[in-house]
C-alpha positions as CSV (number, residue, x, y, z in Angstrom):
1,M,127.8,91.2,74.1
2,K,126.8,94.0,76.5
3,L,124.5,96.7,74.9
4,N,126.9,99.4,76.1
5,D,129.8,97.8,74.3
6,H,127.7,97.3,71.2
7,I,126.7,101.0,71.2
8,K,130.3,102.1,72.0
9,L,131.6,100.4,68.8
10,W,128.8,101.8,66.6
11,N,129.8,105.2,67.9
12,H,133.5,104.7,67.1
13,V,133.2,103.5,63.5
14,F,132.5,105.3,60.2
15,I,129.5,103.7,58.5
16,K,129.3,103.5,54.7
17,V,126.1,102.2,53.2
18,M,127.1,100.1,50.3
19,D,123.7,99.3,48.8
20,V,120.0,99.2,49.6
21,R,117.9,96.6,47.7
22,H,114.2,96.0,47.5
23,K,113.5,92.5,46.3
24,R,110.5,90.3,45.5
25,M,110.8,86.5,45.1
26,E,108.1,84.2,43.7
27,K,106.8,81.2,45.6
28,D,109.4,78.4,45.5
29,G,112.0,80.9,44.3
30,E,115.6,80.4,45.5
31,L,118.7,82.5,46.1
32,R,121.7,80.1,46.2
33,D,125.2,80.5,47.7
34,Y,125.2,84.3,47.7
35,R,128.4,85.4,49.6
36,L,127.7,88.6,51.5
37,P,130.1,91.3,50.1
38,S,129.8,93.3,53.4
39,S,127.9,93.3,56.6
40,A,124.2,93.1,55.8
41,F,120.7,93.5,57.3
42,L,117.8,91.5,55.7
43,Y,114.3,92.7,56.6
44,T,111.4,90.6,55.3
45,V,108.1,92.5,55.0
46,R,105.8,89.9,53.3
47,G,105.6,86.1,52.9
48,S,107.6,83.3,54.5
49,A,110.9,81.5,53.7
50,R,113.7,79.4,55.0
51,V,116.9,81.4,55.2
52,W,120.4,80.0,55.7
53,L,123.3,82.1,57.1
54,D,126.3,79.9,56.7
55,Q,125.1,76.6,58.1
56,R,122.4,78.0,60.4
57,I,118.8,77.8,59.2
58,H,116.1,80.3,60.1
59,S,112.4,80.1,59.4
60,V,111.2,83.6,58.7
61,E,107.8,85.3,58.1
62,R,106.8,88.8,57.5
63,F,108.6,91.4,59.6
64,H,111.7,89.4,60.4
65,I,115.1,90.9,60.8
66,L,118.4,89.1,60.1
67,H,122.0,90.2,60.2
68,G,125.2,88.6,58.9
69,G,128.8,89.6,58.4
70,K,130.9,89.9,55.3
71,G,131.7,86.6,53.7
72,M,128.8,84.7,55.2
73,S,126.9,82.4,52.7
74,L,123.3,83.4,52.2
75,N,120.6,81.0,50.9
76,I,116.9,81.7,50.6
77,A,114.1,79.3,49.8
78,A,110.8,81.2,49.5
79,E,107.8,79.2,50.7
80,D,105.3,82.0,49.7
81,E,105.8,85.1,47.6
82,L,108.6,86.9,49.5
83,E,109.3,90.6,49.7
84,Y,112.4,91.8,51.6
85,Y,114.9,94.7,51.9
86,M,118.7,94.1,52.0
87,I,120.9,96.8,53.4
88,L,124.6,96.3,52.8
89,Y,127.0,98.4,54.8
90,K,130.6,98.6,55.9
91,A,131.9,99.7,59.3
92,I,135.4,101.3,59.3
93,L,137.2,102.0,62.6
94,A,138.0,105.7,62.8
95,L,141.8,106.2,63.3
96,P,143.5,106.8,65.5
97,A,141.4,104.7,67.9
98,R,142.2,104.0,71.6
99,K,143.7,100.6,72.4
100,E,140.6,99.4,74.3
101,I,138.4,100.2,71.3
102,V,140.7,98.3,68.9
103,Q,140.8,95.3,71.3
104,L,137.0,95.4,71.8
105,L,136.5,95.4,68.1
106,E,138.8,92.5,67.6
107,R,137.2,90.5,70.4
108,E,133.5,91.3,69.8
109,N,132.9,92.9,66.3
110,P,129.1,93.3,66.2
111,F,129.4,93.9,62.5
112,R,130.1,90.2,62.0
113,D,127.4,88.9,64.4
114,Q,124.7,86.7,63.2
115,Y,121.1,87.0,64.5
116,A,117.5,86.6,63.4
117,F,114.3,87.5,65.2
118,P,110.9,89.1,64.7
119,P,110.9,92.6,66.3
120,H,108.1,93.6,68.6
121,N,107.6,96.9,66.9
122,P,108.2,96.1,63.2
123,L,106.4,99.0,61.6
124,S,108.8,101.6,63.1
125,L,111.7,99.7,61.5
126,H,109.7,99.2,58.3
127,N,109.1,103.0,58.0
128,K,112.9,103.7,58.2
129,V,113.8,100.9,55.8
130,E,111.3,102.1,53.3
131,L,112.5,105.7,53.5
132,L,116.1,104.5,53.3
133,E,115.5,102.7,50.1
134,Q,113.7,105.7,48.5
135,E,116.5,108.1,49.4
136,W,119.1,105.5,48.1
137,R,117.4,105.4,44.7
138,Q,117.6,109.2,44.3
139,M,121.3,109.2,45.1
140,T,121.6,113.0,45.3
141,G,124.4,114.6,47.3
142,L,122.1,115.6,50.1
143,G,120.3,112.2,49.8
144,K,123.5,110.3,50.6
145,L,123.8,112.2,53.8
146,H,120.2,111.5,54.6
147,V,120.8,107.8,53.8
148,R,123.4,107.6,56.5
149,A,121.3,109.5,59.0
150,I,118.3,107.2,58.4
151,F,120.5,104.1,58.7
152,H,121.8,105.3,62.1
153,Q,118.1,105.8,63.2
154,F,117.3,102.3,62.0
155,V,120.3,100.8,63.9
156,Y,119.3,102.8,67.0
157,D,115.8,101.5,66.9
158,L,117.0,97.9,66.2
159,L,119.5,97.9,69.1
160,G,116.8,99.1,71.5
161,Q,114.4,96.3,70.4
162,M,117.1,93.7,70.6
163,H,118.0,94.8,74.1
164,R,114.4,94.8,75.3
165,Q,113.7,91.3,73.7
166,G,116.9,89.8,75.1
167,I,118.3,88.8,71.7
168,R,121.8,87.4,71.9
169,P,123.8,87.4,68.7
170,L,125.9,84.4,67.6
171,K,129.6,84.9,67.2
172,P,131.1,83.4,64.0
173,D,134.4,81.5,64.3
174,P,136.9,83.4,62.1
175,V,139.2,80.4,62.0
176,L,136.6,78.0,60.6
177,Q,135.4,80.7,58.2
178,A,138.9,81.3,57.0
179,A,139.5,77.6,56.5
180,E,136.2,77.3,54.6
181,Y,137.0,80.3,52.5
182,I,140.4,78.8,51.7
183,R,138.9,75.5,50.7
184,E,136.4,77.2,48.4
185,H,138.8,79.7,46.8
186,F,142.1,77.9,46.8
187,S,142.3,78.2,43.0
188,K,142.4,82.0,43.3
189,P,145.6,84.1,44.1
190,L,144.9,84.3,47.9
191,T,147.1,86.2,50.4
192,L,146.8,86.4,54.2
193,E,145.6,90.0,53.8
194,S,142.9,89.2,51.2
195,I,141.6,86.4,53.4
196,A,141.5,88.7,56.5
197,E,139.8,91.4,54.4
198,E,137.1,89.0,53.4
199,L,136.5,88.3,57.1
200,E,136.8,91.9,58.1
201,C,139.5,91.3,60.7
202,S,143.2,92.2,60.9
203,A,145.7,89.9,59.2
204,G,147.7,89.6,62.4
205,H,144.7,88.7,64.5
206,L,143.5,86.1,62.1
207,S,147.0,84.6,61.8
208,R,147.3,84.4,65.6
209,L,143.9,82.8,66.0
210,F,144.5,80.4,63.1
211,K,147.9,79.2,64.4
212,H,146.5,78.8,67.9
213,K,143.5,76.7,66.8
214,M,144.9,74.9,63.7
215,H,148.6,74.9,64.7
216,T,149.6,76.1,61.3
217,S,149.4,79.4,59.4
218,P,146.6,80.3,57.0
219,I,149.1,80.4,54.1
220,H,150.6,77.0,55.0
221,Y,147.0,75.6,55.2
222,L,146.3,77.1,51.7
223,G,149.4,75.3,50.4
224,Q,148.2,72.0,52.0
225,V,144.8,72.3,50.4
226,R,146.3,73.0,47.0
227,A,148.8,70.2,47.3
228,D,146.0,67.8,48.3
229,R,143.9,68.8,45.3
230,A,146.9,68.5,43.0
231,M,147.5,65.0,44.4
232,E,143.9,64.1,43.6
233,L,144.1,65.3,40.0
234,L,147.4,63.5,39.5
235,M,145.9,60.2,40.6
236,Q,142.5,60.5,39.0
237,T,143.2,62.2,35.7
238,D,145.8,62.5,32.9
239,A,145.9,66.3,33.1
240,T,149.2,68.0,32.4
241,L,151.1,69.7,35.2
242,Q,150.3,73.1,33.6
243,E,146.6,72.3,33.6
244,I,146.7,71.1,37.2
245,A,148.7,74.1,38.3
246,E,146.1,76.5,36.8
247,N,143.3,74.5,38.4
248,V,144.8,74.7,41.9
249,G,145.9,78.3,42.0
250,Y,149.5,78.3,40.6
251,P,150.6,80.3,37.6
252,D,152.7,77.5,36.1
253,A,153.9,73.9,36.4
254,H,157.2,75.0,38.0
255,S,155.5,76.7,40.8
256,L,153.3,73.7,41.4
257,S,156.2,71.3,41.4
258,R,158.2,73.4,43.9
259,S,155.2,73.7,46.3
260,F,154.1,70.1,45.9
261,K,157.6,68.9,46.8
262,K,157.6,71.1,49.9
263,Y,154.3,69.7,51.1
264,K,154.5,66.1,49.9
265,G,158.2,65.5,50.0
266,L,158.6,64.5,46.3
267,S,157.8,66.0,42.9
268,P,154.4,65.5,41.2
269,V,156.0,63.4,38.5
270,H,157.8,61.2,41.0
271,F,154.6,61.0,43.1
272,K,152.5,59.8,40.2
273,K,155.0,57.2,39.0
274,E,155.6,55.9,42.6
275,R,151.9,55.6,43.4
276,Q,151.0,53.9,40.2
277,H,153.5,51.1,40.8
278,H,153.4,50.9,44.6
279,A,153.0,47.2,45.4
280,R,151.6,48.0,48.8
281,Y,148.3,49.1,47.3
282,Q,148.0,46.9,44.2
283,D,145.5,44.5,45.7
284,L,143.3,47.1,47.4
285,P,139.8,47.9,46.0
286,L,139.7,51.3,44.3
287,S,137.5,52.8,47.0
288,M,140.0,51.8,49.7
289,A,143.1,52.7,47.7
290,K,141.7,56.2,47.3
291,Y,141.9,56.7,51.0
292,A,145.0,54.8,51.7
293,L,147.0,56.8,49.2
294,Q,145.8,60.3,49.8
295,Q,144.6,62.8,52.3
296,S,140.9,63.4,51.9
297,P,140.4,67.0,50.7
298,S,136.8,67.1,51.8
299,T,137.4,67.7,55.5
300,H,134.1,68.6,57.1
301,Y,133.9,70.9,60.1
302,T,131.3,71.3,62.7
303,D,130.1,74.7,63.9
304,T,131.9,74.3,67.2
305,D,135.2,72.6,66.4
306,Y,137.4,71.3,63.6
307,Q,137.0,67.6,64.1
308,Y,136.1,65.2,61.3
309,Q,132.5,64.1,60.9
310,N,131.5,60.6,59.7
311,N,131.0,59.9,56.0
312,V,129.8,57.0,54.0
313,E,133.1,56.2,52.3
314,G,134.9,56.3,55.6
315,D,132.5,53.6,56.9
316,L,133.1,51.6,53.7
317,F,136.8,51.8,54.2
318,M,136.6,50.7,57.8
319,H,134.4,47.7,56.7
320,G,137.0,46.8,54.1
321,R,139.8,47.0,56.6
322,I,138.0,44.6,58.9
323,K,137.6,42.1,56.0
324,I,141.3,42.2,55.2
325,T,142.3,41.9,58.8
326,A,140.0,38.9,59.2
327,M,141.6,37.2,56.2
328,T,145.0,37.7,57.7
329,M,143.9,36.3,61.0
330,L,142.6,33.1,59.3
331,L,146.0,32.6,57.7
332,C,147.7,32.9,61.1
333,L,145.1,31.1,63.1
334,S,147.4,28.3,64.2
335,L,149.9,30.8,65.6
336,L,147.3,32.9,67.3
337,L,145.7,29.9,69.1
338,G,149.0,29.3,70.9
339,A,149.5,32.9,71.9
340,C,147.8,35.4,74.1
341,A,148.4,39.2,74.1
342,N,147.0,41.9,76.3
343,S,145.6,44.9,74.5
344,P,146.6,48.3,75.9
345,A,143.6,50.3,77.0
346,A,143.2,54.0,77.5
347,G,141.8,55.1,80.8
348,G,139.5,58.0,81.7
349,G,139.5,60.5,84.4
350,T,141.3,63.8,84.9
351,Q,144.8,64.5,86.2
352,A,146.9,67.6,86.3
353,E,150.2,65.9,85.9
354,P,152.0,65.7,82.5
355,A,152.9,62.4,80.9
356,K,154.9,60.5,83.5
357,T,155.9,56.8,83.8
358,V,154.1,55.1,86.7
359,A,154.7,51.4,86.3
360,E,156.0,48.7,83.9
361,T,154.6,45.2,83.7
362,G,155.7,42.1,81.9
363,N,153.1,39.6,80.8
364,N,154.9,36.2,80.8
365,Q,152.6,34.3,83.2
366,P,152.1,30.5,82.9
367,K,148.8,29.3,81.4
368,D,146.3,27.0,83.0
369,N,148.3,24.0,81.6
370,G,151.5,25.2,83.2
371,Q,153.1,26.1,79.9
372,P,154.6,29.6,79.4
373,E,153.0,31.9,76.8
374,A,154.6,31.9,73.4
375,V,154.5,35.7,73.1
376,Q,155.8,38.1,75.7
377,S,154.1,41.5,75.8
378,K,155.4,44.4,77.9
379,T,153.5,47.5,78.7
380,R,154.0,50.7,80.6
381,T,151.4,52.9,82.3
382,V,151.8,56.6,81.9
383,S,149.8,59.4,83.5
384,T,148.3,62.1,81.2
385,L,146.0,65.0,81.5
386,M,143.2,62.7,80.5
387,G,144.1,59.9,82.9
388,D,146.3,56.8,83.0
389,V,147.1,55.1,79.7
390,E,148.7,51.7,79.3
391,V,151.1,51.9,76.4
392,P,153.5,49.4,74.8
393,A,156.9,49.4,76.5
394,D,158.7,49.4,73.1
395,P,156.3,50.7,70.5
396,Q,157.4,50.1,66.9
397,R,154.8,52.1,65.0
398,V,154.5,55.5,66.5
399,V,152.3,58.3,65.0
400,S,152.4,61.9,66.3
401,D,150.8,65.2,65.3
402,Q,153.6,67.1,66.9
403,Y,157.1,66.3,68.4
404,M,158.8,64.7,65.4
405,G,162.1,66.4,66.3
406,H,161.8,65.1,69.9
407,L,161.1,61.6,68.7
408,L,164.0,61.5,66.3
409,K,166.4,62.8,68.9
410,L,165.3,59.9,71.1
411,G,166.1,57.5,68.3
412,I,162.4,56.9,67.5
413,I,161.4,57.1,63.8
414,P,157.6,57.7,63.6
415,V,155.7,55.9,60.8
416,G,153.4,59.0,60.3
417,V,153.3,62.7,61.3
418,R,151.4,65.9,60.4
419,T,152.4,67.5,57.1
420,F,154.1,70.5,58.8
421,M,156.5,68.3,60.6
422,L,157.9,67.0,57.3
423,N,158.7,70.5,56.2
424,E,160.4,72.0,59.2
425,A,163.5,74.1,58.7
426,W,165.8,72.1,60.9
427,L,165.5,68.9,58.8
428,D,168.1,70.0,56.2
429,Q,170.7,70.4,58.9
430,S,169.7,67.5,61.2
431,G,171.9,64.9,59.4
432,I,168.8,62.6,59.1
433,S,168.9,60.7,55.8
434,K,166.4,61.4,53.1
435,E,165.6,57.7,53.0
436,I,164.4,57.8,56.7
437,L,162.3,60.9,56.1
438,A,160.8,59.5,52.9
439,G,159.5,56.5,54.9
440,I,157.5,58.8,57.3
441,E,153.9,59.0,56.1
442,D,152.3,62.4,55.5
443,L,149.0,62.4,57.6
444,G,147.8,65.9,56.7
445,G,146.9,68.7,59.2
446,F,144.8,68.7,62.4
447,P,143.3,66.3,62.9
448,M,145.5,63.8,61.2
449,N,143.8,61.9,58.3
450,L,141.9,59.1,60.1
451,E,141.7,56.8,57.1
452,K,145.5,56.9,56.5
453,L,146.1,56.7,60.2
454,T,144.0,53.5,60.4
455,Y,145.9,52.0,57.5
456,L,149.3,52.5,59.3
457,E,148.1,50.4,62.2
458,P,150.0,52.4,64.8
459,D,150.7,50.8,68.2
460,L,151.0,54.3,69.8
461,I,149.5,57.7,68.8
462,I,150.5,61.0,70.4
463,G,148.0,63.8,70.0
464,S,148.5,67.4,71.1
465,I,144.9,68.7,70.7
466,E,142.3,67.4,73.1
467,K,139.4,67.5,70.7
468,N,141.0,65.0,68.4
469,I,141.9,62.4,71.1
470,E,138.7,60.4,71.1
471,D,138.9,59.9,67.3
472,Y,142.5,58.7,67.7
473,K,141.6,56.3,70.5
474,K,139.2,54.5,68.2
475,I,142.3,53.6,66.0
476,G,144.9,52.8,68.6
477,T,146.4,53.5,72.0
478,T,146.6,57.3,72.4
479,V,148.5,59.6,74.7
480,F,147.4,63.2,75.0
481,L,150.3,65.6,75.4
482,P,149.4,69.3,74.6
483,Y,152.0,71.4,72.9
484,W,150.2,74.7,73.8
485,E,148.7,75.3,77.2
486,G,146.2,78.1,76.8
487,L,148.2,80.8,74.9
488,S,151.5,79.7,76.4
489,T,153.9,76.8,75.9
490,A,155.7,74.6,78.4
491,G,159.4,75.0,78.7
492,P,161.2,73.3,75.8
493,L,163.3,71.1,78.0
494,D,160.2,70.1,80.0
495,K,158.5,69.1,76.6
496,F,161.5,66.9,75.8
497,R,161.4,65.2,79.2
498,R,157.6,64.6,78.9
499,I,158.1,62.8,75.6
500,S,161.0,60.7,76.9
501,E,158.9,59.6,79.8
502,I,156.3,58.1,77.5
503,F,158.9,55.8,76.0
504,G,161.0,55.2,79.1
505,K,164.0,57.0,77.5
506,Q,164.7,59.5,80.2
507,E,168.4,58.7,80.2
508,V,168.7,59.5,76.5
509,A,166.9,62.8,77.1
510,E,168.9,63.8,80.1
511,Q,172.1,63.0,78.3
512,W,171.2,65.4,75.4
513,I,169.9,68.0,77.9
514,A,173.3,67.9,79.8
515,E,175.2,68.3,76.5
516,Y,172.9,71.1,75.5
517,E,173.2,73.0,78.8
518,G,176.9,72.7,78.4
519,K,176.7,74.5,75.1
520,V,174.4,77.1,76.6
521,E,176.9,77.8,79.4
522,E,179.7,78.3,76.8
523,A,177.3,80.6,74.8
524,R,176.6,82.7,77.9
525,K,180.3,83.2,78.5
526,S,180.9,84.2,74.8
527,I,178.3,87.0,75.0
528,E,179.2,88.4,78.4
529,G,179.2,92.1,78.5
530,I,177.0,92.7,75.4
531,I,174.0,93.2,77.6
532,K,175.3,95.3,80.4
533,E,174.2,95.1,84.0
534,G,170.9,96.9,84.6
535,E,169.9,96.7,80.9
536,T,166.9,94.8,79.7
537,V,165.9,92.8,76.6
538,S,162.5,92.7,74.8
539,I,161.3,90.5,71.9
540,V,158.8,91.8,69.3
541,Q,157.2,90.3,66.3
542,V,156.4,92.8,63.5
543,A,155.1,90.6,60.6
544,N,151.7,90.5,59.0
545,K,150.9,94.2,59.8
546,S,150.6,93.3,63.5
547,L,152.8,93.9,66.5
548,Y,153.3,91.3,69.3
549,V,155.6,91.4,72.3
550,L,156.7,88.0,73.7
551,A,156.6,87.2,77.4
552,A,159.5,86.1,79.6
553,E,157.8,82.7,80.0
554,G,155.5,80.7,77.9
555,G,156.3,82.4,74.6
556,N,157.6,81.0,71.3
557,Y,159.7,82.0,68.3
558,G,163.0,81.9,70.2
559,S,161.9,83.6,73.4
560,S,162.8,80.5,75.5
561,T,166.3,80.5,74.1
562,I,166.7,84.3,74.7
563,Y,165.2,84.4,78.2
564,Q,165.4,80.9,79.7
565,M,168.6,79.6,78.2
566,L,170.8,82.6,77.7
567,K,169.2,84.3,80.7
568,L,169.0,87.7,79.1
569,P,167.1,90.0,81.4
570,P,163.4,90.7,80.4
571,T,161.5,93.9,80.9
572,E,159.0,94.3,83.7
573,K,156.2,94.1,81.1
574,A,157.5,90.8,79.8
575,L,157.8,89.4,83.3
576,N,154.2,90.3,84.1
577,M,152.4,89.0,81.0
578,K,149.7,86.4,81.9
579,E,150.0,84.6,78.5
580,G,153.0,84.0,76.2
581,F,152.5,87.2,74.3
582,E,150.5,90.4,74.0
583,N,149.2,92.1,70.9
584,I,149.7,95.8,71.2
585,S,149.3,99.0,69.1
586,L,152.4,100.8,67.8
587,E,151.7,103.7,70.1
588,L,152.2,101.5,73.2
589,L,155.5,100.0,71.9
590,P,157.8,102.4,74.0
591,E,156.2,101.0,77.2
592,Y,157.2,97.4,76.2
593,T,160.7,97.8,74.8
594,G,163.9,97.3,76.7
595,D,167.5,98.5,76.1
596,H,168.0,95.8,73.5
597,I,165.3,94.6,71.1
598,F,165.1,91.3,69.3
599,V,162.9,91.6,66.2
600,Y,161.3,88.5,64.7
601,G,160.0,88.7,61.1
602,A,161.7,92.0,60.2
603,K,161.9,91.0,56.5
604,D,158.3,89.8,56.2
605,E,155.3,91.5,54.6
606,G,153.9,94.3,56.8
607,A,157.0,94.6,59.0
608,S,157.9,98.0,57.4
609,D,154.7,99.5,58.9
610,V,156.5,99.3,62.2
611,L,160.2,99.5,61.3
612,D,159.8,102.6,59.0
613,S,157.7,104.5,61.5
614,E,159.1,107.6,63.3
615,L,158.0,106.1,66.6
616,W,160.2,103.0,66.0
617,K,163.2,105.1,64.8
618,G,162.9,107.2,68.0
619,L,163.2,104.3,70.4
620,P,166.5,104.4,72.5
621,A,167.5,100.9,71.5
622,V,167.1,101.7,67.8
623,Q,169.1,104.9,68.1
624,K,171.9,103.1,69.9
625,G,171.9,100.3,67.3
626,Q,170.9,97.6,69.9
627,V,168.4,95.9,67.7
628,Y,168.8,92.2,66.5
629,M,166.8,91.1,63.5
630,Y,166.1,87.4,63.1
631,G,163.6,84.8,61.8
632,S,160.8,84.8,59.2
633,F,157.1,83.9,58.9
634,D,157.5,82.3,55.5
635,E,155.6,79.3,54.4
636,K,158.2,76.8,55.6
637,G,159.0,78.6,58.8
638,D,162.5,78.5,60.4
639,E,164.3,77.1,63.4
640,F,162.4,79.4,65.7
641,V,158.9,78.0,65.0
642,M,159.3,74.7,66.9
643,E,161.1,73.9,70.2
644,D,162.5,70.4,69.6
645,P,166.1,69.6,70.3
646,Y,167.3,70.2,66.7
647,S,165.5,73.6,66.6
648,L,166.9,74.6,70.0
649,E,170.5,73.9,68.9
650,M,170.0,76.0,65.8
651,Q,168.3,78.8,67.8
652,L,171.1,79.0,70.2
653,D,173.7,79.2,67.4
654,S,171.6,81.9,65.6
655,I,171.1,84.2,68.6
656,V,174.7,84.0,69.7
657,K,175.9,84.8,66.2
658,L,173.6,87.9,66.2
659,L,174.9,89.1,69.5
660,L,178.6,88.5,68.7
661,A,178.2,90.3,65.3
662,K,177.0,93.4,67.2
663,K,179.9,93.0,69.7
664,N,182.5,92.9,66.9
665,Q,181.1,96.0,65.0
């Protein structure tokens, strides 16, 4: 971060010193798992120790300065008698703040930075810290004012030394911190706002980052963690539903049952009975059954990404699977000796084209003895962003972390998908039987549970996040097909075509697209005249105490239906957005709104901050009644969250009904 930006933010915030502590720790003394209640400076003046801020370790001696943000985990192991000062403070942005200051704080936020270094001029800092602690203990009215003045002098001196010494702070990842906080505190009554407050960022900003990186909301992730823990307790204990509910963060057994069914597809009681008598797992060793039946709740994250790390039990499971496979192969040896099959292989390289069919080959060549092979194996080569991949021509066991609606519309029933796919809003109206859906395995979040994925023995895996692809390749043939591209999405019809090309089902896809475009044409005719010539349309999201405006291209939450399908005219701002959306302040809203406004999430928490404001009420579209409320950011989501064929059909119907209702008023 540039020094000038750092200073600019310090100049635009109100600083409240929360506490000043002078501590001594004996040799071999420890401070364990102290969660910083606010931003903090730690200044050692005597002794030496090892200090952990989150997972990063620092070896410190006398006159060492450390800084961490609220919510970071602090651990200290004193190697000698240790003396240190701790200054806890809170930075509050003075309102109203200019847009660029708000954006700079969201992007940089030096009050959450982590750094540790020995200053070149330690005594000047020591003098200020010592005086600060003395004034803090007196706590007179004038002393409080003096405390703040001394603290600013301390920060001024510190920033100067950091700049001269070339110290570069480390930026924490709020998504990983939020995920870790949820996993540690899931038994408490958490909300999006309380999680964001712990991380000292806005709820909207955290939600947007979380959805972009984890492809699910923080609250949905919380529900997943709770359901996974409940599933563990159901399998490993005889605890009552009420006891389990209280343990995982629900007030009663009814709330647990309702949420468990939403995430796992069946009630806790049904789950326990089914798993206890499931013949599929009766002969498995306990250590293997544990992984085959459930998603591991102990997902480990690295500092840089959210991929699984190796663990001992995972290795044990893989070893066990090899043994079982070997036994099966021995039983079938006579058949295998007379057959030869080519294994699909994933290629490397880089290509800019989406998944596209290149060639199809049939392996039915004569053997050396002139006899034809007993087994015929067909494959297809597709081009992906990660190179050419040879896939089965007619895969029977498909797993995907996205695109379940696309697959089902093509007549492909996956054997396993990500949890969120099994709870999408369109399922209830899709006409797909519960028996079919019950047969699709829940593979957890991103990345999909690798142990369960291995057990399913897929012949084709579709992954939408690049960081997970290498892990998937170790299990089976994998195609990389990103859902989000940067902060934008591809057109929904393009998505469907890309999926169909992987399976050679372009004709099926084009038939649905032709039927859908016919419905779109009819819809356009039915709403003619509602948006008059020369008028424009804008789409805003107002939930979670944040305000977003969606772009004319690359957006989500129904923007493709409104702009691309129905061809409603966007504003100039929407046309010129580089990404699929922009996060704006309420004061800038008049610059982004058109003659008609679609509002997503109007009934959700925090929406009233915008919709009850005088600025909103003064907008021309609002005064003319040309506002259309739709959609919700609830845990399950709605038909506007995804862009599969089922969702698109429902979106079209919902938006047209909104417009016609206004027309008939």
